[in-house]
KELUM-306387 format. One record per residue (C-alpha): x, z, y. Coordinates in steps of 0.001 Angstrom, whole numbers, padded with zeros to 6 digits, always signed. Example, Ala and Ser with C-alpha at 12.3 -4.5 7.8 and 13.67 -1.06 7.14 Angstrom:
+012300+007800-004500 +013670+007140-001060 
***
This chain:
-000148-000063+000218 +001822-000967+002991 +002049+001232+006248 -000337-000984+008150 -003177-000854+005885 -002520+002950+005743 -002773+002926+009716 -006436+003689+009823 -006289+006843+007442 -003073+007987+009291 -005200+007833+012835 -007699+009943+010817 -005532+012556+009400 -003780+012784+012902 -007170+013292+014691 -008049+016182+012593 -004534+017975+013103 -004879+017532+017106 -008124+018969+017044 -007685+022056+015021 -007191+025019+017064 -005884+027283+014402 -002677+025910+013501 +000110+024262+015566 +001097+020933+014075 +004767+020042+015154 +006127+016269+013911 +007250+017564+010794 +003624+019360+009502 +002254+015595+011090 +004542+013906+008664 +003600+016133+005685 -000118+015894+006369 -000233+012566+006396 +001825+011952+003326 -000485+014490+001414 -003451+012207+001959 -001597+008834+001329 -000351+010377-001882 -003706+011245-003218 -004542+007712-002751 -001390+005970-003680 +000936+008136-006087 +003184+005391-005838 +003235+005795-001857 +006869+006069-000242 +005655+008163+002855 +005727+007724+006465 +008664+008006+008342 +008821+010101+011639 +009351+006984+013582 +006022+005885+012423 +004337+008731+013304 +005380+008563+016945 +004087+004845+016980 +000767+006088+015789 +000710+008539+018126 +001719+005839+020907 -001005+003646+019762 -003663+006568+019783 -002807+007250+023241 -002655+003454+024625 -005711+001235+025287 -005895-000461+022501 -006370+002715+020565 -008806+005355+022088 -006947+006407+025071 -006524+010249+023704 -005194+012617+026244 -002903+014459+024013 -001123+018047+025310 +002746+018455+024023 +003656+022007+024026 +006630+023197+023396 +007915+026391+021426 +011547+026816+021845 +013245+023657+021119 +010343+022136+018960 +007068+020661+020218 +003606+020791+018751 +000489+018450+019604 -003030+018890+020537 -005908+017453+022380 -006457+018386+025606 -010190+018829+024950 -010662+020187+021446 -013981+018822+021314 -012677+015227+021536 -012649+013167+018413 -011655+009749+017865 -015040+009808+015372 -016815+010101+018069 -015615+006945+019711 -016954+003344+019552 -014989+001353+016758 -012372-000657+017881 -011066-003918+016857 -008658-002592+013964 -011391-000115+012824 -014192-002671+012367 -011797-005109+010488 -010623-002496+008307 -014214-001089+007912 -015171-004756+006742 -012390-004567+004339 -013261-001605+002574 -017003-002275+002505 -016030-005429+000694 -014112-003476-001915 -016884-000715-002245 -019314-003569-002770 -017765-004408-006184 -018235-001032-007525 -022329-001277-006957 -024130-000761-010391 -021106+000738-012128 -021763+004327-013784 -021144+007180-011395 -020868+004912-008191 -024951+004588-007642 -024384+006326-004288 -022337+003098-003340 -025909+001175-003196 -027199+003449-000690 -023799+003869+001531 -023270+000295+001754 -026333-000535+004084 -025142+002456+006383 -021805+001122+006859 -022607-002384+006847 -025312-001184+010188 -022649+000970+011754 -020134-002131+012001 -022518-004781+013150 -024345-002564+015881 -020852-002434+017620 -020774-006064+018114 -024465-006457+018599 -027006-004929+020693 -030090-005753+017974 -030302-002928+015258 -031833-003960+011789 -032245-000629+010206 -032459+003127+010963 -031376+005994+008894 -032926+009175+009335 -030403+011813+011519 -030716+014345+014159 -028608+013983+016891 -029381+017473+018888 -028278+019484+015326 -025734+022088+015969 -022743+022774+014312 -021806+019150+013043 -018651+019360+015375 -017439+022017+012712 -017620+019440+010028 -014063+018005+010501 -012545+021555+010246 -014543+022285+006931 -014015+018895+005258 -010050+019765+005621 -010143+023123+004433 -012339+021666+001412 -010183+019042+000732 -006688+021453+001297 -008059+024509+000004 -008089+026222+002854 -009566+029488+003957 -011866+029838+006852 -012526+032754+009345 -016191+032100+010759 -018346+033822+013395 -021879+033463+012160 -025003+033846+013955 -028083+034669+011430 -031571+034113+012386 -032567+037390+011599 -029494+039094+013600 -029060+039602+017315 -025363+038892+017444 -022541+037531+015220 -020435+038846+012849 -017318+037722+011322 -016723+036731+007828 -013816+035163+005495 -014760+032809+003007 -013008+030256+000725 -014623+027002+000840 -015551+024894-002410 -018615+022689-001809 -020578+021067+001181 -024286+019992+000749 -026927+018478+003437 -030296+019416+002591 -033420+018238+004417 -031070+017185+007751 -028899+020151+007605 -025675+021056+006379 -024480+024069+004258 -021082+025280+003058 -020803+027207-000047 -017581+029395-001163 -016433+032976-002179 -017093+035544+000066 -014630+038491-000765 -016893+040869+000749 -019778+040279-001347 -017885+038828-004451 -020318+035979-004826 -018674+032332-005169 -021791+030545-004325 -022443+032277-000695 -023842+029491+001709 -023659+029368+005402 -026067+027037+007506 -023390+025258+009487 -025490+024931+012327 -025536+029127+012538 -021582+029023+013141 -020348+029993+016328 -016735+029937+015731 -014602+028488+012955 -011006+028510+012466 -008089+028326+009597 -007404+031474+007753 -003690+032016+006689 -004161+033895+003429 -004043+032583-000025 -006896+030458-001163 -008942+031704-004287 -009649+028988-006632 -013377+028188-008123 -013092+029080-011281 -016622+029726-012377 -019445+026953-010817 -020027+023422-011780 -021671+022334-008345 -023507+019539-010360 -024802+021605-012816 -025644+024573-010328 -027900+022306-008039 -029497+020436-011207 -032300+022554-011352 -033224+023676-007960 -034820+022249-004908 -032650+022938-001671 -030016+025285-001378 -030999+028791-002147 -030565+030546-005733 -031635+034338-006565 -029173+035858-008679 -030575+035924-012207 -032814+033513-011599 -034222+031152-014335 -035453+027796-014800 -039135+027672-014825 -042234+024703-015741 -044120+024094-012418 -047337+022298-012520 -048776+021172-009394 -051849+018485-008992 -051475+016006-005701 -054889+014638-004550 -055481+011085-003216 -052916+009042-001280 -050490+011824-001434 -050541+011929-005475 -049332+008044-005238 -046751+009054-002419 -045481+011890-004731 -045491+009427-007781 -043101+007049-005960 -040820+009300-004366 -040435+012626-006863 -039533+015721-005516 -037152+016869-008181 -035096+014899-010894 -037237+016830-013659 -040295+015399-012315 -042691+014083-015095 -046173+012589-013776 -049588+012090-015308 -052830+010405-013622 -055379+012700-014850 -058046+010654-013312 -057837+008023-010083 -057477+010937-007385 -055618+013354-009456 -051800+013513-010135 -050546+016096-012372 -046571+016655-012054 -044416+018762-014241 -041169+020029-013055 -038746+022070-014392 -036579+024034-011600 -035831+027728-010217 -038541+029212-007835 -036975+029354-004462 -037927+029238-000607 -037785+025435-000186 -039554+024780-003086 -042636+027036-001262 -041936+025335+002184 -042191+021955+000276 -045388+022495-001545 -046810+024119+001696 -045524+020978+003487 -048526+018788+001513 -051148+021263+003156 -054594+020826+001258 -053453+017967-000725 -051657+019929-003423 -052706+022647-005741 -050252+025039-007936 -051198+025384-011543 -048472+026973-013090 -046371+029618-012748 -048992+032141-011870 -046623+034192-009506 -045755+030931-007491 -049733+030015-007105 -049916+033826-005908 -047301+033480-003583 -048461+030093-001857 -052317+031552-002067 -050956+034432+000185 -049042+032166+002358 -051888+030048+003146 -054014+033285+003616 -051787+034555+006399 -051559+030895+007757 -055398+030651+008122 -055414+034212+009754 -053389+032756+012587 -056285+030468+013710 
***
């Protein structure tokens, strides 16, 4: 893999380093970070030279790149690099010609994997990538994907992804909905999941001893890397963890239960074509009633999902879920 082909990858790595307030990156550190990523992609990579990194920094600062404003802080005889504005990222800038060309090449390569086992996600991702690329050169949009431009916390995703990739503990100031003030915690990040438009970080919390402690990214106040040894995940397979649940919350000791729901009219036809869980089995009892059976753990997200269908759904099993939904509907009715 040539250094030119690696350029886009290096710029992304440097961008993550320059906007990280939790660590000082000297030129040797920048070389190491780039080489780590390049060796993961290509074990035969010969690495990046000091001169190449200086050239990359020069390009990023130029008008041909992103015109980044980079501070050079002196520490004795050495210099470390950091963005003048730590909220800046080249990820938030319009695509330049180099990025467009390299993304088009990447999309062409990814397209070859469509239809192969374990690459189902590519079929969904390719249209998004192509739309993003073509939108740069055209005012006419052909597709729109669901997103929330006002969601808080997305600026933390860069440091979280880097911590996941390089197995780095994090120090976080977190503001729960039910508390008046934030509290500080340490987490060893293992997995990042999006649900219902929000992002959630899962990891080991030494204070609770739980390896599936989860945090809503939009409730994070501050975040930085923690200079302590990383504790590896040795207990949880995340594919299996989420397989029998809807959403992101799982009570300790919760077991999979059979859930039977009846949907009526147009809602039944909607749920038949857009299953609410991978275990869903559907059967029309008559023209107006669709029965679905699920095998899931009971949690708050399942309750919210059922309630979202209002009078178009009825819970038949299990009895404890039926009672919970009945009580919540009754309390809702009393609000009016």
